[in-house]
N, CA, C and O of each residue as an XYZ file, in Angstrom:
284
protein
N       1.072     -5.530      9.495
C      -0.208     -4.933      9.722
C      -1.187     -5.400      8.647
O      -2.345     -5.704      8.936
N      -0.713     -5.453      7.422
C      -1.574     -5.925      6.337
C      -1.913     -7.394      6.550
O      -3.047     -7.815      6.324
N      -0.920     -8.178      6.987
C      -1.157     -9.603      7.233
C      -2.192     -9.795      8.340
O      -3.071    -10.648      8.213
N      -2.108     -9.029      9.411
C      -3.071     -9.147     10.507
C      -4.472     -8.811     10.022
O      -5.439     -9.470     10.402
N      -4.584     -7.795      9.191
C      -5.884     -7.401      8.668
C      -6.445     -8.491      7.754
O      -7.636     -8.797      7.804
N      -5.583     -9.074      6.921
C      -6.045    -10.117      5.988
C      -6.363    -11.428      6.710
O      -7.304    -12.125      6.331
N      -5.587    -11.774      7.751
C      -5.884    -12.990      8.505
C      -7.252    -12.907      9.166
O      -7.931    -13.921      9.327
N      -7.650    -11.724      9.543
C      -8.970    -11.523     10.134
C     -10.056    -11.433      9.071
O     -11.245    -11.395      9.387
N      -9.635    -11.398      7.802
C     -10.562    -11.320      6.663
C     -11.557    -10.185      6.806
O     -12.743    -10.329      6.512
N     -11.054     -9.075      7.255
C     -11.934     -7.944      7.521
C     -11.183     -6.647      7.265
O     -10.327     -6.261      8.062
N     -11.490     -5.975      6.173
C     -10.826     -4.708      5.858
C     -11.356     -3.543      6.678
O     -10.782     -2.455      6.650
N     -12.442     -3.758      7.404
C     -12.985     -2.666      8.212
C     -12.355     -2.605      9.599
O     -12.644     -1.690     10.371
N     -11.493     -3.575      9.923
C     -10.804     -3.579     11.215
C      -9.579     -2.679     11.113
O      -8.795     -2.785     10.170
N      -9.425     -1.808     12.078
C      -8.260     -0.930     12.128
C      -7.151     -1.648     12.896
O      -7.368     -2.145     14.001
N      -5.957     -1.694     12.293
C      -4.803     -2.352     12.908
C      -3.817     -1.272     13.337
O      -3.442     -0.416     12.535
N      -3.400     -1.309     14.590
C      -2.465     -0.335     15.125
C      -1.090     -0.964     15.298
O      -0.964     -2.167     15.530
N      -0.062     -0.127     15.181
C       1.314     -0.574     15.357
C       2.052      0.426     16.231
O       1.926      1.637     16.053
N       2.827     -0.097     17.183
C       3.684      0.730     18.022
C       5.099      0.200     17.879
O       5.354     -0.982     18.114
N       6.012      1.069     17.496
C       7.412      0.698     17.303
C       8.261      1.587     18.198
O       8.066      2.801     18.240
N       9.207      0.977     18.918
C      10.051      1.757     19.816
C      11.444      1.162     19.891
O      11.631     -0.052     19.810
N      12.417      2.052     20.046
C      13.776      1.604     20.330
C      14.110      1.876     21.801
O      15.266      1.769     22.210
N      13.105      2.222     22.580
C      13.291      2.512     23.990
C      13.312      4.000     24.294
O      12.994      4.407     25.412
N      13.676      4.806     23.328
C      13.701      6.260     23.500
C      12.650      6.912     22.610
O      11.882      7.757     23.072
N      12.613      6.530     21.353
C      11.671      7.086     20.387
C      10.552      6.081     20.142
O      10.799      4.885     19.988
N       9.318      6.581     20.107
C       8.141      5.749     19.869
C       7.433      6.268     18.631
O       7.221      7.472     18.491
N       7.062      5.354     17.723
C       6.306      5.720     16.530
C       5.025      4.898     16.492
O       5.012      3.724     16.862
N       3.963      5.526     16.046
C       2.644      4.897     16.026
C       2.107      4.928     14.605
O       2.223      5.931     13.901
N       1.515      3.806     14.195
C       0.947      3.702     12.855
C      -0.444      3.102     12.942
O      -0.802      2.443     13.918
N      -1.218      3.346     11.893
C      -2.576      2.830     11.838
C      -2.870      2.397     10.411
O      -2.569      3.127      9.467
N      -3.452      1.220     10.245
C      -3.903      0.732      8.950
C      -5.389      0.469      9.071
O      -5.827     -0.371      9.857
N      -6.154      1.198      8.283
C      -7.591      0.995      8.317
C      -8.218      1.343      6.995
O      -7.879      2.349      6.371
N      -9.136      0.500      6.574
C      -9.885      0.756      5.340
C      -8.955      1.010      4.160
O      -9.173      1.932      3.373
N      -7.906      0.177      4.041
C      -6.929      0.258      2.946
C      -6.160      1.574      2.932
O      -5.666      1.989      1.884
N      -6.055      2.228      4.075
C      -5.318      3.483      4.167
C      -4.325      3.375      5.318
O      -4.721      3.119      6.455
N      -3.044      3.566      5.034
C      -1.991      3.490      6.036
C      -1.620      4.902      6.454
O      -1.330      5.746      5.607
N      -1.628      5.165      7.760
C      -1.203      6.466      8.269
C      -0.201      6.246      9.393
O      -0.273      5.256     10.122
N       0.710      7.160      9.520
C       1.688      7.107     10.600
C       1.825      8.504     11.182
O       1.542      9.493     10.506
N       2.255      8.586     12.426
C       2.397      9.916     13.016
C       3.608     10.623     12.411
O       4.623      9.994     12.112
N       3.488     11.918     12.239
C       4.554     12.713     11.633
C       5.675     12.948     12.651
O       6.855     12.833     12.318
N       5.304     13.273     13.879
C       6.280     13.569     14.915
C       6.323     12.425     15.917
O       5.355     12.221     16.649
N       7.422     11.672     15.970
C       7.496     10.585     16.943
C       7.530     11.120     18.377
O       7.985     12.236     18.624
N       7.047     10.318     19.300
C       7.117     10.676     20.717
C       8.450     10.181     21.266
O       8.991      9.174     20.809
N       8.964     10.901     22.244
C      10.188     10.452     22.900
C       9.875     10.150     24.365
O       8.916     10.677     24.928
N      10.682      9.313     24.960
C      10.435      8.818     26.313
C      10.407      9.957     27.340
O       9.808      9.811     28.406
N      11.035     11.062     27.034
C      11.091     12.185     27.974
C       9.809     13.009     27.978
O       9.647     13.887     28.825
N       8.894     12.743     27.046
C       7.587     13.412     26.994
C       6.527     12.411     27.454
O       5.662     12.011     26.675
N       6.601     12.013     28.715
C       5.750     10.940     29.212
C       4.263     11.246     29.103
O       3.481     10.353     28.774
N       3.852     12.473     29.368
C       2.427     12.805     29.267
C       1.916     12.571     27.849
O       0.858     11.973     27.652
N       2.671     13.044     26.869
C       2.282     12.874     25.467
C       2.314     11.399     25.077
O       1.392     10.910     24.425
N       3.369     10.689     25.473
C       3.515      9.277     25.137
C       2.382      8.450     25.731
O       1.779      7.637     25.030
N       2.085      8.644     27.010
C       1.007      7.890     27.651
C      -0.349      8.230     27.050
O      -1.213      7.359     26.952
N      -0.548      9.465     26.652
C      -1.810      9.855     26.021
C      -2.005      9.113     24.700
O      -3.104      8.641     24.408
N      -0.949      9.011     23.908
C      -1.053      8.316     22.627
C      -1.262      6.821     22.847
O      -2.107      6.218     22.186
N      -0.510      6.210     23.761
C      -0.670      4.785     24.051
C      -2.082      4.518     24.566
O      -2.710      3.538     24.164
N      -2.581      5.367     25.440
C      -3.940      5.217     25.967
C      -4.961      5.308     24.834
O      -5.925      4.543     24.810
N      -4.761      6.229     23.903
C      -5.667      6.371     22.762
C      -5.686      5.080     21.937
O      -6.755      4.604     21.555
N      -4.513      4.518     21.665
C      -4.432      3.279     20.886
C      -5.170      2.158     21.604
O      -5.944      1.431     20.980
N      -4.943      2.006     22.912
C      -5.615      0.947     23.666
C      -7.128      1.148     23.675
O      -7.879      0.183     23.530
N      -7.579      2.374     23.840
C      -9.024      2.655     23.831
C      -9.630      2.307     22.480
O     -10.727      1.752     22.417
N      -8.929      2.626     21.401
C      -9.422      2.308     20.067
C      -9.491      0.791     19.860
O     -10.413      0.291     19.216
N      -8.521      0.071     20.402
C      -8.516     -1.389     20.275
C      -9.658     -2.028     21.060
O     -10.177     -3.072     20.665
N     -10.048     -1.404     22.166
C     -11.147     -1.940     22.969
C     -12.459     -1.954     22.213
O     -13.314     -2.800     22.478
N     -12.634     -1.040     21.284
C     -13.896     -0.984     20.553
C     -13.910     -1.899     19.325
O     -14.926     -2.009     18.639
N     -12.794     -2.545     19.059
C     -12.707     -3.487     17.939
C     -13.430     -4.784     18.320
O     -13.642     -5.053     19.502
N     -13.806     -5.578     17.330
C     -14.441     -6.870     17.639
C     -13.549     -7.764     18.498
O     -12.323     -7.657     18.454
N     -14.164     -8.630     19.267
C     -13.434     -9.489     20.207
C     -12.780    -10.698     19.548
O     -11.949    -11.357     20.173
N     -13.129    -11.002     18.323
C     -12.649    -12.240     17.704
C     -11.488    -12.013     16.736
O     -11.456    -12.613     15.662
N     -10.560    -11.176     17.096
C      -9.423    -10.902     16.235
C      -8.298    -11.904     16.446
O      -8.144    -12.455     17.536
N      -7.518    -12.136     15.406
C      -6.322    -12.953     15.510
C      -5.183    -12.044     15.946
O      -4.934    -11.019     15.310
N      -4.492    -12.403     17.017
C      -3.396    -11.585     17.523
C      -2.093    -12.117     16.959
O      -1.844    -13.323     16.983
N      -1.256    -11.210     16.447
C       0.035    -11.605     15.876
C       1.150    -11.021     16.698
O       2.322    -11.234     16.388
C-alpha cells in the first residue's frame, strides 16, 4: 500500500486493501500517512455487510484521480 502511494508520488491519494482467505475478509486504508484497518473482519456468511463494505471501497476509489498506477 505504501509502495502504491509512493509510485503515484501523491500522499493525498487514499489506497485501499482487501484481503481474504475466502471466508474472512479484512479491509484496510492508507491515506495521508495514516494506516487504518477494520477492527471486526467481515465473514462470507454476512453477505449484506460484506457487499456494503466492498461497495463503499469501490465508490471511494471512483472519486480518486484517474491517473493512478495499479499494482
